[in-house]
VOSENU-669430 format. One record per residue (C-alpha): residue number from 1; x, y, z. Coordinates in Angstrom, 2 decimals. Layout:
# VOSENU-669430
NODE,NUM,X,Y,Z
...
***
This chain:
# VOSENU-669430
NODE,1,-25.04,-0.03,28.49
NODE,2,-22.68,-0.56,30.78
NODE,3,-21.31,-3.42,29.55
NODE,4,-21.64,-2.35,25.90
NODE,5,-19.19,0.77,26.44
NODE,6,-16.22,-1.90,28.31
NODE,7,-16.70,-4.14,25.40
NODE,8,-15.80,-0.96,23.28
NODE,9,-13.17,0.29,25.28
NODE,10,-12.06,-3.34,25.07
NODE,11,-12.24,-3.75,21.98
NODE,12,-10.70,-0.53,20.75
NODE,13,-7.57,-1.00,23.19
NODE,14,-7.54,-4.72,21.37
NODE,15,-7.22,-2.57,18.24
NODE,16,-4.04,-0.07,19.82
NODE,17,-1.96,-3.02,20.55
NODE,18,-2.62,-5.19,17.09
NODE,19,-1.57,-1.92,15.28
NODE,20,1.72,-2.56,15.21
NODE,21,4.48,-5.03,14.68
NODE,22,5.39,-7.48,16.55
NODE,23,9.21,-7.82,18.66
NODE,24,10.27,-10.71,16.68
NODE,25,10.80,-10.59,12.82
NODE,26,13.04,-11.27,9.70
NODE,27,16.49,-10.36,9.91
NODE,28,16.24,-7.87,7.41
NODE,29,13.55,-5.70,9.14
NODE,30,14.01,-2.54,11.49
NODE,31,11.34,-1.45,13.13
NODE,32,11.26,2.32,14.36
NODE,33,10.62,2.52,18.27
NODE,34,6.66,3.13,18.26
NODE,35,6.89,-0.74,16.19
NODE,36,4.67,0.80,13.81
NODE,37,6.77,1.17,10.60
NODE,38,8.83,-1.87,8.92
NODE,39,12.13,-1.22,6.75
NODE,40,14.01,-3.90,5.08
NODE,41,17.76,-2.38,5.08
NODE,42,19.57,-4.84,2.70
NODE,43,18.69,-7.42,-0.03
NODE,44,15.44,-8.30,-0.99
NODE,45,14.01,-11.33,1.51
NODE,46,14.06,-11.86,5.13
NODE,47,11.64,-8.85,5.33
NODE,48,8.79,-10.85,7.48
NODE,49,6.40,-9.14,10.38
NODE,50,3.83,-10.09,12.31
NODE,51,0.82,-7.86,14.35
NODE,52,1.95,-7.47,17.72
NODE,53,-1.32,-9.27,18.67
NODE,54,-3.36,-11.69,16.92
NODE,55,-6.45,-10.09,15.81
NODE,56,-10.04,-9.98,16.20
NODE,57,-12.96,-11.44,14.16
NODE,58,-13.42,-8.65,11.57
NODE,59,-10.30,-6.25,12.96
NODE,60,-7.85,-5.29,9.78
NODE,61,-4.43,-4.91,10.03
NODE,62,-3.90,-2.27,7.57
NODE,63,-0.79,-1.05,6.36
NODE,64,0.79,1.60,4.01
NODE,65,3.64,1.07,1.70
NODE,66,5.78,4.44,2.46
NODE,67,9.45,3.33,0.22
NODE,68,9.93,1.44,-3.25
NODE,69,13.04,0.20,-4.08
NODE,70,13.93,-0.05,-8.01
NODE,71,15.57,-3.14,-8.88
NODE,72,13.72,-6.02,-7.63
NODE,73,11.25,-8.80,-8.98
NODE,74,8.18,-8.85,-6.50
NODE,75,6.03,-6.93,-4.29
NODE,76,4.25,-7.08,-0.75
NODE,77,2.69,-9.72,0.36
NODE,78,0.19,-9.99,3.10
NODE,79,-1.81,-13.09,4.91
NODE,80,-2.53,-14.63,8.41
NODE,81,-0.37,-17.50,10.20
NODE,82,-1.54,-19.66,13.51
NODE,83,2.08,-19.57,14.63
NODE,84,2.56,-17.63,17.14
NODE,85,6.15,-15.12,15.82
NODE,86,6.97,-15.68,19.93
NODE,87,7.31,-19.62,19.31
NODE,88,9.41,-19.71,15.58
NODE,89,12.75,-21.02,16.81
NODE,90,13.98,-18.78,13.14
NODE,91,11.84,-16.69,11.37
NODE,92,11.39,-17.69,7.89
NODE,93,13.23,-16.25,5.10
NODE,94,10.01,-16.00,2.54
NODE,95,6.33,-15.79,3.55
NODE,96,5.90,-18.21,0.59
NODE,97,6.51,-20.58,0.32
NODE,98,8.96,-21.00,3.63
NODE,99,5.69,-19.75,6.31
NODE,100,3.40,-21.15,4.35
NODE,101,4.67,-24.79,4.21
NODE,102,4.90,-25.00,7.46
NODE,103,1.22,-25.05,7.67
NODE,104,-1.52,-22.58,9.37
NODE,105,-0.71,-20.16,7.18
NODE,106,-2.24,-18.34,4.50
NODE,107,-0.74,-15.43,2.27
NODE,108,-1.55,-13.35,-0.72
NODE,109,0.75,-11.83,-3.13
NODE,110,-0.09,-8.33,-4.08
NODE,111,0.66,-7.76,-7.65
NODE,112,0.24,-4.07,-9.91
NODE,113,-3.10,-4.72,-11.27
NODE,114,-5.34,-8.14,-11.14
NODE,115,-5.79,-8.42,-7.27
NODE,116,-9.14,-9.67,-7.63
NODE,117,-10.05,-12.69,-6.00
NODE,118,-13.03,-14.61,-8.60
NODE,119,-14.46,-17.97,-7.62
NODE,120,-15.71,-20.43,-10.66
NODE,121,-14.59,-17.92,-13.00
NODE,122,-17.40,-15.63,-11.92
NODE,123,-17.10,-11.93,-11.85
NODE,124,-16.76,-9.91,-8.53
NODE,125,-19.31,-9.21,-6.96
NODE,126,-20.66,-5.16,-6.25
NODE,127,-18.36,-2.97,-4.18
NODE,128,-20.68,-0.71,-3.36
NODE,129,-20.12,3.13,-3.67
NODE,130,-16.52,4.67,-3.31
NODE,131,-18.13,7.84,-1.34
NODE,132,-20.27,5.16,0.78
NODE,133,-18.91,5.73,4.02
NODE,134,-18.02,1.93,5.20
NODE,135,-16.55,-1.18,3.27
NODE,136,-19.55,-4.29,4.38
NODE,137,-17.06,-7.52,4.17
NODE,138,-19.97,-10.33,4.99
NODE,139,-21.24,-9.04,8.97
NODE,140,-18.04,-6.95,9.55
NODE,141,-18.04,-2.86,9.20
NODE,142,-15.27,-0.79,8.49
NODE,143,-14.69,3.12,8.38
NODE,144,-13.30,3.04,4.24
NODE,145,-12.01,6.43,4.40
NODE,146,-8.86,5.06,6.06
NODE,147,-8.51,2.61,3.92
NODE,148,-7.49,4.57,1.24
NODE,149,-4.34,5.32,0.08
NODE,150,-4.17,8.63,-2.25
NODE,151,-1.46,9.92,-4.62
NODE,152,-0.04,13.32,-3.22
NODE,153,-1.58,15.76,-5.43
NODE,154,1.09,17.86,-7.42
NODE,155,1.45,19.70,-10.47
NODE,156,0.49,16.80,-13.07
NODE,157,-2.32,15.51,-10.41
NODE,158,-5.03,15.95,-12.43
NODE,159,-4.10,13.25,-14.76
NODE,160,-4.68,11.00,-12.25
NODE,161,-8.34,12.50,-11.03
NODE,162,-10.19,9.44,-12.37
NODE,163,-8.62,7.25,-9.94
NODE,164,-8.67,9.63,-7.43
NODE,165,-12.44,9.82,-7.84
NODE,166,-12.71,6.24,-7.50
NODE,167,-10.28,6.01,-4.43
NODE,168,-7.85,3.90,-5.88
NODE,169,-4.28,3.90,-6.55
NODE,170,-2.40,0.94,-8.26
NODE,171,-1.55,-1.81,-5.52
NODE,172,1.96,-1.56,-5.31
NODE,173,2.26,1.62,-5.32
NODE,174,3.91,4.55,-2.51
NODE,175,0.81,5.74,-0.77
NODE,176,-1.48,2.47,-1.21
NODE,177,-3.08,1.00,1.53
NODE,178,-3.82,-3.09,2.06
NODE,179,-5.32,-4.78,4.79
NODE,180,-6.25,-8.42,5.67
NODE,181,-8.68,-9.66,8.05
NODE,182,-11.03,-12.74,8.57
NODE,183,-14.52,-12.91,8.52
NODE,184,-15.91,-15.61,10.47
NODE,185,-18.58,-18.25,9.20
NODE,186,-21.59,-19.97,9.77
NODE,187,-20.00,-23.52,9.81
NODE,188,-16.65,-22.25,12.63
NODE,189,-14.35,-21.74,9.95
NODE,190,-13.43,-17.72,8.74
NODE,191,-12.97,-16.53,5.24
NODE,192,-9.53,-14.58,5.04
NODE,193,-10.09,-11.11,2.73
NODE,194,-7.69,-8.79,1.60
NODE,195,-8.60,-4.88,1.44
NODE,196,-7.16,-3.06,-1.09
NODE,197,-7.61,1.22,-1.42
NODE,198,-10.54,0.55,0.51
NODE,199,-12.34,-2.38,-2.00
NODE,200,-12.92,-5.53,-0.86
NODE,201,-10.70,-8.39,-2.93
NODE,202,-12.84,-11.33,-1.62
NODE,203,-12.01,-14.50,0.25
NODE,204,-8.56,-15.63,-1.22
NODE,205,-8.44,-17.95,1.54
NODE,206,-11.33,-20.60,2.97
NODE,207,-11.76,-22.31,5.89
NODE,208,-9.35,-21.01,8.62
NODE,209,-9.79,-22.40,11.84
NODE,210,-10.97,-20.04,14.61
NODE,211,-9.67,-22.39,17.29
NODE,212,-6.62,-20.48,17.57
NODE,213,-5.36,-17.16,17.73
NODE,214,-4.25,-15.88,14.30
NODE,215,-1.99,-13.14,12.97
NODE,216,-1.44,-10.90,10.34
NODE,217,1.68,-11.43,8.35
NODE,218,3.12,-8.80,6.59
NODE,219,6.68,-9.54,4.13
NODE,220,7.96,-6.59,3.54
NODE,221,9.07,-8.35,-0.14
NODE,222,11.45,-7.38,-3.37
NODE,223,10.10,-3.63,-4.13
NODE,224,8.63,-2.63,-1.65
NODE,225,10.77,-1.06,0.78
NODE,226,8.69,-0.05,3.81
NODE,227,5.25,0.20,5.18
NODE,228,3.83,1.98,7.63
NODE,229,0.99,0.21,9.94
NODE,230,-2.27,2.69,9.83
NODE,231,-4.89,2.22,12.97
NODE,232,-8.39,2.26,12.59
NODE,233,-10.70,3.07,14.35
NODE,234,-14.11,1.22,14.36
NODE,235,-16.99,3.54,14.85
NODE,236,-18.84,6.48,12.91
NODE,237,-17.05,8.77,10.32
NODE,238,-15.91,12.05,11.88
NODE,239,-17.84,15.71,10.38
NODE,240,-14.60,16.33,9.56
NODE,241,-14.17,12.84,6.95
NODE,242,-17.98,13.38,5.67
NODE,243,-17.08,16.93,4.30
NODE,244,-14.19,15.81,2.77
NODE,245,-16.04,13.08,1.37
NODE,246,-18.85,15.43,-0.06
NODE,247,-15.83,17.92,-1.50
NODE,248,-14.68,15.04,-3.30
NODE,249,-17.13,14.29,-5.07
NODE,250,-18.61,17.23,-6.33
NODE,251,-14.56,18.69,-7.39
NODE,252,-13.40,18.50,-10.79
NODE,253,-9.80,17.81,-10.18
NODE,254,-8.06,17.98,-7.38
NODE,255,-6.08,20.66,-7.77
NODE,256,-9.33,22.87,-7.47
NODE,257,-9.72,22.30,-3.95
NODE,258,-6.97,24.99,-3.87
NODE,259,-9.79,27.44,-4.94
NODE,260,-12.12,27.18,-2.89
NODE,261,-13.07,29.15,0.31
NODE,262,-12.03,26.49,2.79
NODE,263,-9.57,26.97,5.89
NODE,264,-6.01,25.74,4.34
NODE,265,-5.89,22.52,7.00
NODE,266,-8.95,21.44,5.44
NODE,267,-7.80,22.10,2.14
NODE,268,-4.88,19.88,3.11
NODE,269,-7.33,17.23,4.96
NODE,270,-9.34,17.23,1.49
NODE,271,-5.87,16.73,-0.88
NODE,272,-4.77,14.27,1.57
NODE,273,-1.26,15.73,1.88
***
């Protein structure tokens, strides 16, 4: 039991360290004091960022889109690299194709609609109910609630209610949450998975080497202006989170939460304000 506690504590500490950006980044990026928010301050390129630490197997690096910028074509790009950011003489202008062309880098461009990766023309595999508290990817189990981005309820929010009930937002919208992780395979390699608002897009890259540390790559590109790292705690969902899932499952639409006999903080939590 003592060894298990030490292992869990070590994993939690590693997750906290990785849940911020590396000091090395693109020339147009500005990080806040905590290095959890990255903003591209000019142009549409040189927005490359990396995780502070290499990721552990099954550990997701999750970001939320905080600001958009009109007038540019293209969106956020995420992936993994075996290059230590500290070893880069110059941070490439683009993740695609510049960083990828350096080798040992796998990057996925997020689009407005179709992001799911299918194999051999087959349909994507079932994801399970969006109300299940955990997302399962291979043998990796991640608390789903943190992974899901939701629009802020407003006067016309009931129009988006079907999206709300399915736990999805358009992938490139503000508040959308996008993460990357790698899942080890029996042959000693790993598959890279992209998770968008709690849904696994499938293996977007296969046979990644696991003999070298793998860092998350986040390219704050074009219409994506600013992103924020969302820490993910691996454990059982809290009672508060479970209550929210039950409430959301049974309401007609989000505005109906205001009519429930609940404390105001819980109403706000249920609406993700």
